N, CA, C, O and the ligand as a Tripos MOL2 file, in Angstrom:
@<TRIPOS>MOLECULE
protein
  261   259    66     0     0
PROTEIN
NO_CHARGES

@<TRIPOS>ATOM
      1 N         -38.8950  -12.5280    2.0240 N.3       1 MET1
      2 CA        -37.6540  -12.1780    0.9950 C.3       1 MET1
      3 C         -36.6230  -11.5840    1.5560 C.2       1 MET1
      4 O         -36.7970  -10.4990    2.1110 O.2       1 MET1
      5 N         -35.4090  -12.1580    1.5180 N.am      2 SER2
      6 CA        -34.3100  -11.6580    2.0780 C.3       2 SER2
      7 C         -33.4920  -10.9480    0.9480 C.2       2 SER2
      8 O         -33.4700  -11.2500   -0.2450 O.2       2 SER2
      9 N         -32.7870   -9.8840    1.6190 N.am      3 SER3
     10 CA        -32.0480   -9.1050    0.3200 C.3       3 SER3
     11 C         -30.5070   -9.5970    0.8940 C.2       3 SER3
     12 O         -30.1010   -9.7610    2.0450 O.2       3 SER3
     13 N         -29.8860   -9.7460   -0.3430 N.am      4 ASN4
     14 CA        -28.4530  -10.2770   -0.0380 C.3       4 ASN4
     15 C         -27.6250   -9.0530   -0.1970 C.2       4 ASN4
     16 O         -27.7180   -8.4810   -1.2830 O.2       4 ASN4
     17 N         -26.7790   -8.5220    0.7590 N.am      5 GLN5
     18 CA        -25.9550   -7.4140    0.7020 C.3       5 GLN5
     19 C         -24.6960   -7.9570    0.1080 C.2       5 GLN5
     20 O         -24.0210   -8.7680    0.7430 O.2       5 GLN5
     21 N         -24.3600   -7.5590   -1.0440 N.am      6 GLN6
     22 CA        -22.9430   -8.0360   -1.4620 C.3       6 GLN6
     23 C         -21.8430   -7.1500   -0.8120 C.2       6 GLN6
     24 O         -21.9550   -5.9250   -0.7900 O.2       6 GLN6
     25 N         -20.8860   -7.7400   -0.3380 N.am      7 GLN7
     26 CA        -19.8400   -7.0550    0.2570 C.3       7 GLN7
     27 C         -18.5970   -7.2680   -0.5550 C.2       7 GLN7
     28 O         -18.1400   -8.3680   -0.8650 O.2       7 GLN7
     29 N         -18.0330   -5.9370   -0.9060 N.am      8 GLN8
     30 CA        -17.0250   -5.8430   -1.9100 C.3       8 GLN8
     31 C         -15.6400   -5.8470   -1.0340 C.2       8 GLN8
     32 O         -15.2470   -4.9820   -0.2500 O.2       8 GLN8
     33 N         -15.0870   -6.9550   -1.3670 N.am      9 THR9
     34 CA        -13.6700   -6.9600   -0.6240 C.3       9 THR9
     35 C         -12.6270   -5.8360   -1.2650 C.2       9 THR9
     36 O         -12.2760   -5.8000   -2.4440 O.2       9 THR9
     37 N         -12.2390   -4.9770   -0.2660 N.am     10 VAL10
     38 CA        -11.4450   -4.1030   -0.7600 C.3      10 VAL10
     39 C          -9.8050   -4.4370   -0.3940 C.2      10 VAL10
     40 O          -9.4600   -4.6850    0.7610 O.2      10 VAL10
     41 N          -8.9090   -4.4110   -1.4630 N.am     11 THR11
     42 CA         -7.4660   -4.7020   -0.9260 C.3      11 THR11
     43 C          -6.7910   -3.3880   -0.7260 C.2      11 THR11
     44 O          -6.8990   -2.3940   -1.4440 O.2      11 THR11
     45 N          -6.0710   -3.5320    0.3680 N.am     12 VAL12
     46 CA         -5.0990   -2.2020    0.6190 C.3      12 VAL12
     47 C          -3.8250   -2.4890    0.3660 C.2      12 VAL12
     48 O          -3.3670   -3.5760    0.7180 O.2      12 VAL12
     49 N          -3.0990   -1.6020   -0.2500 N.am     13 TYR13
     50 CA         -1.7590   -1.8630   -0.5510 C.3      13 TYR13
     51 C          -0.8820   -0.6760    0.2320 C.2      13 TYR13
     52 O          -1.5450    0.3260    0.5030 O.2      13 TYR13
     53 N           0.1440   -0.6620    0.5240 N.am     14 THR14
     54 CA          1.1910   -0.0070    1.2490 C.3      14 THR14
     55 C           2.1870    0.5220    0.3400 C.2      14 THR14
     56 O           2.8760   -0.3890   -0.1190 O.2      14 THR14
     57 N           2.4670    1.5280   -0.0290 N.am     15 VAL15
     58 CA          3.5490    2.1130   -0.9930 C.3      15 VAL15
     59 C           4.8070    2.4520   -0.1520 C.2      15 VAL15
     60 O           4.6600    3.3530    0.6750 O.2      15 VAL15
     61 N           6.0060    1.8690   -0.2430 N.am     16 ILE16
     62 CA          7.2100    2.2380    0.4920 C.3      16 ILE16
     63 C           8.2500    2.5710   -0.3700 C.2      16 ILE16
     64 O           8.6250    1.9290   -1.3520 O.2      16 ILE16
     65 N           8.8250    3.9350    0.1950 N.am     17 LYS17
     66 CA          9.8800    4.3810   -0.7100 C.3      17 LYS17
     67 C          11.0690    4.7390    0.2750 C.2      17 LYS17
     68 O          10.8900    4.8810    1.4850 O.2      17 LYS17
     69 N          12.3550    4.8790   -0.3800 N.am     18 CYS18
     70 CA         13.6090    5.3180    0.2890 C.3      18 CYS18
     71 C          13.6520    6.7370    0.2370 C.2      18 CYS18
     72 O          13.3370    7.4500   -0.7160 O.2      18 CYS18
     73 N          14.1030    7.1010    1.4350 N.am     19 VAL19
     74 CA         14.3100    8.6510    1.6770 C.3      19 VAL19
     75 C          14.9810    9.2180    0.5890 C.2      19 VAL19
     76 O          14.7270   10.3410    0.1540 O.2      19 VAL19
     77 N          15.8830    8.4220    0.1150 N.am     20 ASN20
     78 CA         16.6410    9.0380   -0.9680 C.3      20 ASN20
     79 C          16.2750    8.9040   -2.4890 C.2      20 ASN20
     80 O          16.9130    9.2660   -3.4770 O.2      20 ASN20
     81 N          15.0220    8.2570   -2.3840 N.am     21 GLY21
     82 CA         14.3730    8.0900   -3.7300 C.3      21 GLY21
     83 C          14.8900    7.2200   -4.5840 C.2      21 GLY21
     84 O          14.4840    7.3300   -5.7400 O.2      21 GLY21
     85 N          15.7380    6.3100   -4.3410 N.am     22 ASP22
     86 CA         16.2600    5.6230   -5.1880 C.3      22 ASP22
     87 C          15.4130    4.0740   -5.3570 C.2      22 ASP22
     88 O          15.6540    3.3440   -6.3190 O.2      22 ASP22
     89 N          14.6780    3.8000   -4.5810 N.am     23 TYR23
     90 CA         13.9180    2.5990   -4.3630 C.3      23 TYR23
     91 C          12.5400    2.5860   -4.0180 C.2      23 TYR23
     92 O          12.2130    3.2450   -3.0310 O.2      23 TYR23
     93 N          11.5770    1.8920   -4.7120 N.am     24 GLU24
     94 CA         10.1910    2.1150   -4.2860 C.3      24 GLU24
     95 C           9.7250    0.7230   -4.5040 C.2      24 GLU24
     96 O          10.0980    0.0780   -5.4840 O.2      24 GLU24
     97 N           8.8540    0.2130   -3.5410 N.am     25 THR25
     98 CA          7.9670   -0.9990   -3.6360 C.3      25 THR25
     99 C           6.7850   -0.8760   -3.0300 C.2      25 THR25
    100 O           6.5550    0.1230   -2.3500 O.2      25 THR25
    101 N           5.8440   -1.8910   -3.1900 N.am     26 GLU26
    102 CA          4.5980   -2.0020   -2.8940 C.3      26 GLU26
    103 C           4.4220   -3.2960   -1.8950 C.2      26 GLU26
    104 O           5.1610   -4.2640   -2.0790 O.2      26 GLU26
    105 N           3.5250   -3.3180   -0.9210 N.am     27 ARG27
    106 CA          2.9910   -4.8250   -0.4160 C.3      27 ARG27
    107 C           1.7900   -4.5220    0.2000 C.2      27 ARG27
    108 O           1.5000   -3.3730    0.5340 O.2      27 ARG27
    109 N           1.0510   -5.5100    0.3770 N.am     28 PRO28
    110 CA         -0.4050   -5.5070    1.1050 C.3      28 PRO28
    111 C           0.0060   -4.9700    2.4540 C.2      28 PRO28
    112 O           0.9940   -5.2240    3.1420 O.2      28 PRO28
    113 N          -1.2360   -3.9860    2.6910 N.am     29 PHE29
    114 CA         -1.3100   -3.4300    4.0130 C.3      29 PHE29
    115 C          -1.1440   -4.3790    5.0950 C.2      29 PHE29
    116 O          -1.5730   -5.5320    5.0620 O.2      29 PHE29
    117 N          -0.4330   -3.7950    6.1630 N.am     30 GLN30
    118 CA         -0.3620   -4.5640    7.4150 C.3      30 GLN30
    119 C          -0.8550   -3.6250    8.2870 C.2      30 GLN30
    120 O          -0.9050   -2.4110    8.0920 O.2      30 GLN30
    121 N          -1.3090   -4.3910    9.5080 N.am     31 ASP31
    122 CA         -1.7540   -3.4520   10.4960 C.3      31 ASP31
    123 C          -0.7270   -2.7570   11.4250 C.2      31 ASP31
    124 O           0.2300   -3.2740   12.0010 O.2      31 ASP31
    125 N          -1.0910   -1.6300   11.4380 N.am     32 GLY32
    126 CA         -0.3530   -0.7020   12.2370 C.3      32 GLY32
    127 C           0.4490    0.2550   11.0230 C.2      32 GLY32
    128 O           1.0910    1.2260   11.4230 O.2      32 GLY32
    129 N           0.4050    0.0090    9.7750 N.am     33 ASP33
    130 CA          0.8970    0.8840    8.9030 C.3      33 ASP33
    131 C           0.3640    2.2270    8.8130 C.2      33 ASP33
    132 O          -0.8550    2.3860    8.8750 O.2      33 ASP33
    133 N           1.1860    3.2590    8.6680 N.am     34 PHE34
    134 CA          0.5960    4.6190    8.6910 C.3      34 PHE34
    135 C           1.6610    5.4900    7.6520 C.2      34 PHE34
    136 O           2.8130    5.0940    7.4720 O.2      34 PHE34
    137 N           1.1910    6.5630    7.0820 N.am     35 VAL35
    138 CA          2.0600    7.3000    6.1070 C.3      35 VAL35
    139 C           3.1410    7.9660    6.8950 C.2      35 VAL35
    140 O           2.8860    8.5950    7.9230 O.2      35 VAL35
    141 N           4.3490    7.8290    6.4140 N.am     36 LEU36
    142 CA          5.5770    8.3770    6.8020 C.3      36 LEU36
    143 C           6.2920    7.4710    7.8860 C.2      36 LEU36
    144 O           7.3730    7.8130    8.3650 O.2      36 LEU36
    145 N           5.6600    6.3260    8.2460 N.am     37 LYS37
    146 CA          6.2800    5.2920    9.2190 C.3      37 LYS37
    147 C           7.6610    4.6480    8.5820 C.2      37 LYS37
    148 O           7.7460    4.4540    7.3690 O.2      37 LYS37
    149 N           8.5110    4.3990    9.3010 N.am     38 ILE38
    150 CA          9.9880    3.9000    8.8660 C.3      38 ILE38
    151 C           9.5860    2.2580    8.9740 C.2      38 ILE38
    152 O           9.1040    1.6520    9.9310 O.2      38 ILE38
    153 N           9.9300    1.8180    7.7600 N.am     39 VAL39
    154 CA          9.4380    0.3650    7.9310 C.3      39 VAL39
    155 C          10.6290   -0.5840    7.4850 C.2      39 VAL39
    156 O          10.5150   -1.8040    7.3720 O.2      39 VAL39
    157 N          11.8410    0.1740    7.2350 N.am     40 GLY40
    158 CA         13.1150   -0.7900    7.1320 C.3      40 GLY40
    159 C          13.9070   -0.0070    6.3410 C.2      40 GLY40
    160 O          13.6510    1.1660    6.0710 O.2      40 GLY40
    161 N          15.0370   -0.7280    5.8920 N.am     41 THR41
    162 CA         16.0900   -0.0410    5.1820 C.3      41 THR41
    163 C          16.2550   -0.3110    3.8350 C.2      41 THR41
    164 O          15.9170   -1.4240    3.4340 O.2      41 THR41
    165 N          16.7570    0.5800    2.9840 N.am     42 CYS42
    166 CA         16.8750    0.5550    1.5480 C.3      42 CYS42
    167 C          18.0310   -0.4290    1.1420 C.2      42 CYS42
    168 O          19.2090   -0.2910    1.4720 O.2      42 CYS42
    169 N          17.4430   -1.5820    0.2680 N.am     43 PRO43
    170 CA         18.6400   -2.5090    0.0310 C.3      43 PRO43
    171 C          19.8360   -2.0280   -0.9680 C.2      43 PRO43
    172 O          20.8700   -2.6250   -1.2670 O.2      43 PRO43
    173 N          19.3570   -0.7560   -1.3860 N.am     44 LYS44
    174 CA         20.5230   -0.1380   -2.3510 C.3      44 LYS44
    175 C          21.5420    0.6470   -1.4890 C.2      44 LYS44
    176 O          22.7410    0.3920   -1.5970 O.2      44 LYS44
    177 N          21.0940    1.5920   -0.6390 N.am     45 ASP45
    178 CA         21.8710    2.5870    0.0390 C.3      45 ASP45
    179 C          21.8680    2.3420    1.5520 C.2      45 ASP45
    180 O          22.7070    2.9090    2.2520 O.2      45 ASP45
    181 N          21.0360    1.5910    2.0330 N.am     46 GLY46
    182 CA         20.8420    1.5660    3.4630 C.3      46 GLY46
    183 C          20.2000    2.5800    3.9930 C.2      46 GLY46
    184 O          20.2870    2.7370    5.2110 O.2      46 GLY46
    185 N          19.3920    3.5160    3.1750 N.am     47 GLY47
    186 CA         18.8870    4.6700    3.8610 C.3      47 GLY47
    187 C          17.2620    4.0550    4.4010 C.2      47 GLY47
    188 O          16.8540    2.9710    3.9830 O.2      47 GLY47
    189 N          16.6710    4.6740    5.1000 N.am     48 ASN48
    190 CA         15.4660    4.3630    5.6670 C.3      48 ASN48
    191 C          14.3280    4.3550    4.7610 C.2      48 ASN48
    192 O          13.9720    5.3500    4.1300 O.2      48 ASN48
    193 N          13.8070    3.3030    4.7090 N.am     49 LEU49
    194 CA         12.3850    3.1680    3.9530 C.3      49 LEU49
    195 C          11.1250    3.7150    4.6860 C.2      49 LEU49
    196 O          10.9710    3.4670    5.8820 O.2      49 LEU49
    197 N          10.3560    4.3450    4.0930 N.am     50 TYR50
    198 CA          9.2280    4.9270    4.8100 C.3      50 TYR50
    199 C           7.9980    4.6980    3.7970 C.2      50 TYR50
    200 O           8.0660    4.6340    2.5700 O.2      50 TYR50
    201 N           6.7380    4.5800    4.6980 N.am     51 ILE51
    202 CA          5.6780    4.5150    3.6120 C.3      51 ILE51
    203 C           5.3080    5.9320    3.3500 C.2      51 ILE51
    204 O           5.1740    6.8060    4.2070 O.2      51 ILE51
    205 N           5.1530    6.0600    2.0010 N.am     52 SER52
    206 CA          4.8340    7.1080    1.2130 C.3      52 SER52
    207 C           3.2260    7.1880    0.8710 C.2      52 SER52
    208 O           2.7340    8.2920    0.6400 O.2      52 SER52
    209 N           2.6150    6.2950    0.8500 N.am     53 GLY53
    210 CA          1.1080    6.1060    0.5430 C.3      53 GLY53
    211 C           0.5220    4.8300    1.0160 C.2      53 GLY53
    212 O           1.1940    3.8410    1.3080 O.2      53 GLY53
    213 N          -0.8850    4.9120    1.0800 N.am     54 ILE54
    214 CA         -1.5650    3.8130    1.4830 C.3      54 ILE54
    215 C          -2.7300    3.9580    0.4380 C.2      54 ILE54
    216 O          -3.4180    4.9780    0.4830 O.2      54 ILE54
    217 N          -2.9880    2.9750   -0.5130 N.am     55 TYR55
    218 CA         -4.2040    2.9760   -1.0950 C.3      55 TYR55
    219 C          -5.0470    1.5280   -1.4210 C.2      55 TYR55
    220 O          -4.6000    0.3860   -1.3180 O.2      55 TYR55
    221 N          -6.3150    1.9220   -1.8170 N.am     56 ALA56
    222 CA         -7.2730    0.6030   -1.8290 C.3      56 ALA56
    223 C          -7.6180    0.4640   -3.1560 C.2      56 ALA56
    224 O          -7.8810    1.4470   -3.8490 O.2      56 ALA56
    225 N          -7.6470   -0.8760   -3.6530 N.am     57 VAL57
    226 CA         -8.1330   -1.4440   -4.9510 C.3      57 VAL57
    227 C          -9.5660   -2.1000   -4.5610 C.2      57 VAL57
    228 O          -9.7240   -3.0250   -3.7640 O.2      57 VAL57
    229 N         -10.5300   -1.4570   -5.2590 N.am     58 VAL58
    230 CA        -11.7590   -2.0830   -5.5480 C.3      58 VAL58
    231 C         -11.9530   -2.8840   -6.6110 C.2      58 VAL58
    232 O         -11.8360   -2.4720   -7.7650 O.2      58 VAL58
    233 N         -12.3060   -4.2590   -6.2640 N.am     59 PRO59
    234 CA        -12.4360   -5.3180   -7.3970 C.3      59 PRO59
    235 C         -13.5870   -4.6830   -8.4500 C.2      59 PRO59
    236 O         -14.6600   -4.2770   -8.0030 O.2      59 PRO59
    237 N         -13.2940   -4.6350   -9.7960 N.am     60 GLY60
    238 CA        -14.3340   -4.5400  -10.8080 C.3      60 GLY60
    239 C         -14.2460   -2.9160  -11.0690 C.2      60 GLY60
    240 O         -14.9680   -2.4490  -11.9490 O.2      60 GLY60
    241 N         -13.3750   -2.0470  -10.3210 N.am     61 GLU61
    242 CA        -13.3070   -0.7490  -10.8560 C.3      61 GLU61
    243 C         -11.8780   -0.5320  -11.2670 C.2      61 GLU61
    244 O         -11.1520    0.3000  -10.7240 O.2      61 GLU61
    245 N         -11.4840   -1.3690  -12.3140 N.am     62 LYS62
    246 CA        -10.0910   -0.9460  -12.9920 C.3      62 LYS62
    247 C         -10.1590    0.1580  -14.0260 C.2      62 LYS62
    248 O         -10.9540    0.3230  -14.9510 O.2      62 LYS62
    249 N          -9.1780    0.8300  -13.6510 N.am     63 GLU63
    250 CA         -8.8580    1.8900  -14.4980 C.3      63 GLU63
    251 C          -7.9420    1.5100  -15.3900 C.2      63 GLU63
    252 O          -6.8530    1.0890  -15.0020 O.2      63 GLU63
    253 N          -8.2670    1.6070  -16.7750 N.am     64 SER64
    254 CA         -7.5120    1.4650  -17.9140 C.3      64 SER64
    255 C          -7.1370    2.8260  -18.7330 C.2      64 SER64
    256 O          -8.0080    3.5500  -19.2160 O.2      64 SER64
    257 N          -6.1250    3.0150  -18.8060 N.am     65 SER65
    258 CA         -5.7450    4.2300  -19.3020 C.3      65 SER65
    259 C          -4.2540    3.9900  -20.2570 C.2      65 SER65
    260 O          -3.7140    4.9480  -20.8100 O.2      65 SER65
    261 ZN         17.8840    4.0010   -0.9950 Zn       66 ZN66
@<TRIPOS>BOND
     1     1     2 1
     2     2     3 1
     3     3     4 2
     4     3     5 am
     5     5     6 1
     6     6     7 1
     7     7     8 2
     8     7     9 am
     9     9    10 1
    10    10    11 1
    11    11    12 2
    12    11    13 am
    13    13    14 1
    14    14    15 1
    15    15    16 2
    16    15    17 am
    17    17    18 1
    18    18    19 1
    19    19    20 2
    20    19    21 am
    21    21    22 1
    22    22    23 1
    23    23    24 2
    24    23    25 am
    25    25    26 1
    26    26    27 1
    27    27    28 2
    28    27    29 am
    29    29    30 1
    30    30    31 1
    31    31    32 2
    32    31    33 am
    33    33    34 1
    34    34    35 1
    35    35    36 2
    36    35    37 am
    37    37    38 1
    38    38    39 1
    39    39    40 2
    40    39    41 am
    41    41    42 1
    42    42    43 1
    43    43    44 2
    44    43    45 am
    45    45    46 1
    46    46    47 1
    47    47    48 2
    48    47    49 am
    49    49    50 1
    50    50    51 1
    51    51    52 2
    52    51    53 am
    53    53    54 1
    54    54    55 1
    55    55    56 2
    56    55    57 am
    57    57    58 1
    58    58    59 1
    59    59    60 2
    60    59    61 am
    61    61    62 1
    62    62    63 1
    63    63    64 2
    64    63    65 am
    65    65    66 1
    66    66    67 1
    67    67    68 2
    68    67    69 am
    69    69    70 1
    70    70    71 1
    71    71    72 2
    72    71    73 am
    73    73    74 1
    74    74    75 1
    75    75    76 2
    76    75    77 am
    77    77    78 1
    78    78    79 1
    79    79    80 2
    80    79    81 am
    81    81    82 1
    82    82    83 1
    83    83    84 2
    84    83    85 am
    85    85    86 1
    86    86    87 1
    87    87    88 2
    88    87    89 am
    89    89    90 1
    90    90    91 1
    91    91    92 2
    92    91    93 am
    93    93    94 1
    94    94    95 1
    95    95    96 2
    96    95    97 am
    97    97    98 1
    98    98    99 1
    99    99   100 2
   100    99   101 am
   101   101   102 1
   102   102   103 1
   103   103   104 2
   104   103   105 am
   105   105   106 1
   106   106   107 1
   107   107   108 2
   108   107   109 am
   109   109   110 1
   110   110   111 1
   111   111   112 2
   112   111   113 am
   113   113   114 1
   114   114   115 1
   115   115   116 2
   116   115   117 am
   117   117   118 1
   118   118   119 1
   119   119   120 2
   120   119   121 am
   121   121   122 1
   122   122   123 1
   123   123   124 2
   124   123   125 am
   125   125   126 1
   126   126   127 1
   127   127   128 2
   128   127   129 am
   129   129   130 1
   130   130   131 1
   131   131   132 2
   132   131   133 am
   133   133   134 1
   134   134   135 1
   135   135   136 2
   136   135   137 am
   137   137   138 1
   138   138   139 1
   139   139   140 2
   140   139   141 am
   141   141   142 1
   142   142   143 1
   143   143   144 2
   144   143   145 am
   145   145   146 1
   146   146   147 1
   147   147   148 2
   148   147   149 am
   149   149   150 1
   150   150   151 1
   151   151   152 2
   152   151   153 am
   153   153   154 1
   154   154   155 1
   155   155   156 2
   156   155   157 am
   157   157   158 1
   158   158   159 1
   159   159   160 2
   160   159   161 am
   161   161   162 1
   162   162   163 1
   163   163   164 2
   164   163   165 am
   165   165   166 1
   166   166   167 1
   167   167   168 2
   168   167   169 am
   169   169   170 1
   170   170   171 1
   171   171   172 2
   172   171   173 am
   173   173   174 1
   174   174   175 1
   175   175   176 2
   176   175   177 am
   177   177   178 1
   178   178   179 1
   179   179   180 2
   180   179   181 am
   181   181   182 1
   182   182   183 1
   183   183   184 2
   184   183   185 am
   185   185   186 1
   186   186   187 1
   187   187   188 2
   188   187   189 am
   189   189   190 1
   190   190   191 1
   191   191   192 2
   192   191   193 am
   193   193   194 1
   194   194   195 1
   195   195   196 2
   196   195   197 am
   197   197   198 1
   198   198   199 1
   199   199   200 2
   200   199   201 am
   201   201   202 1
   202   202   203 1
   203   203   204 2
   204   203   205 am
   205   205   206 1
   206   206   207 1
   207   207   208 2
   208   207   209 am
   209   209   210 1
   210   210   211 1
   211   211   212 2
   212   211   213 am
   213   213   214 1
   214   214   215 1
   215   215   216 2
   216   215   217 am
   217   217   218 1
   218   218   219 1
   219   219   220 2
   220   219   221 am
   221   221   222 1
   222   222   223 1
   223   223   224 2
   224   223   225 am
   225   225   226 1
   226   226   227 1
   227   227   228 2
   228   227   229 am
   229   229   230 1
   230   230   231 1
   231   231   232 2
   232   231   233 am
   233   233   234 1
   234   234   235 1
   235   235   236 2
   236   235   237 am
   237   237   238 1
   238   238   239 1
   239   239   240 2
   240   239   241 am
   241   241   242 1
   242   242   243 1
   243   243   244 2
   244   243   245 am
   245   245   246 1
   246   246   247 1
   247   247   248 2
   248   247   249 am
   249   249   250 1
   250   250   251 1
   251   251   252 2
   252   251   253 am
   253   253   254 1
   254   254   255 1
   255   255   256 2
   256   255   257 am
   257   257   258 1
   258   258   259 1
   259   259   260 2
@<TRIPOS>SUBSTRUCTURE
     1 MET1         2 RESIDUE 1 A MET
     2 SER2         6 RESIDUE 1 A SER
     3 SER3        10 RESIDUE 1 A SER
     4 ASN4        14 RESIDUE 1 A ASN
     5 GLN5        18 RESIDUE 1 A GLN
     6 GLN6        22 RESIDUE 1 A GLN
     7 GLN7        26 RESIDUE 1 A GLN
     8 GLN8        30 RESIDUE 1 A GLN
     9 THR9        34 RESIDUE 1 A THR
    10 VAL10       38 RESIDUE 1 A VAL
    11 THR11       42 RESIDUE 1 A THR
    12 VAL12       46 RESIDUE 1 A VAL
    13 TYR13       50 RESIDUE 1 A TYR
    14 THR14       54 RESIDUE 1 A THR
    15 VAL15       58 RESIDUE 1 A VAL
    16 ILE16       62 RESIDUE 1 A ILE
    17 LYS17       66 RESIDUE 1 A LYS
    18 CYS18       70 RESIDUE 1 A CYS
    19 VAL19       74 RESIDUE 1 A VAL
    20 ASN20       78 RESIDUE 1 A ASN
    21 GLY21       82 RESIDUE 1 A GLY
    22 ASP22       86 RESIDUE 1 A ASP
    23 TYR23       90 RESIDUE 1 A TYR
    24 GLU24       94 RESIDUE 1 A GLU
    25 THR25       98 RESIDUE 1 A THR
    26 GLU26      102 RESIDUE 1 A GLU
    27 ARG27      106 RESIDUE 1 A ARG
    28 PRO28      110 RESIDUE 1 A PRO
    29 PHE29      114 RESIDUE 1 A PHE
    30 GLN30      118 RESIDUE 1 A GLN
    31 ASP31      122 RESIDUE 1 A ASP
    32 GLY32      126 RESIDUE 1 A GLY
    33 ASP33      130 RESIDUE 1 A ASP
    34 PHE34      134 RESIDUE 1 A PHE
    35 VAL35      138 RESIDUE 1 A VAL
    36 LEU36      142 RESIDUE 1 A LEU
    37 LYS37      146 RESIDUE 1 A LYS
    38 ILE38      150 RESIDUE 1 A ILE
    39 VAL39      154 RESIDUE 1 A VAL
    40 GLY40      158 RESIDUE 1 A GLY
    41 THR41      162 RESIDUE 1 A THR
    42 CYS42      166 RESIDUE 1 A CYS
    43 PRO43      170 RESIDUE 1 A PRO
    44 LYS44      174 RESIDUE 1 A LYS
    45 ASP45      178 RESIDUE 1 A ASP
    46 GLY46      182 RESIDUE 1 A GLY
    47 GLY47      186 RESIDUE 1 A GLY
    48 ASN48      190 RESIDUE 1 A ASN
    49 LEU49      194 RESIDUE 1 A LEU
    50 TYR50      198 RESIDUE 1 A TYR
    51 ILE51      202 RESIDUE 1 A ILE
    52 SER52      206 RESIDUE 1 A SER
    53 GLY53      210 RESIDUE 1 A GLY
    54 ILE54      214 RESIDUE 1 A ILE
    55 TYR55      218 RESIDUE 1 A TYR
    56 ALA56      222 RESIDUE 1 A ALA
    57 VAL57      226 RESIDUE 1 A VAL
    58 VAL58      230 RESIDUE 1 A VAL
    59 PRO59      234 RESIDUE 1 A PRO
    60 GLY60      238 RESIDUE 1 A GLY
    61 GLU61      242 RESIDUE 1 A GLU
    62 LYS62      246 RESIDUE 1 A LYS
    63 GLU63      250 RESIDUE 1 A GLU
    64 SER64      254 RESIDUE 1 A SER
    65 SER65      258 RESIDUE 1 A SER
    66 ZN66       261 GROUP 0 **** ****
């Protein structure tokens, strides 16, 4: 008898913000991402975009509020 281990696929997202607080976006986590890393420039004011957070989404555990 073999036991099947179900692997949950966790999707990780990276939250990116402008240092001036006027822009925020998200994208799938990329290798090398870490909090406070500078990842580009703001399309609105040209300020630095930095990673403000990284979070994981587990399928089937949707929060409804
Ligand atoms: Zn900005």
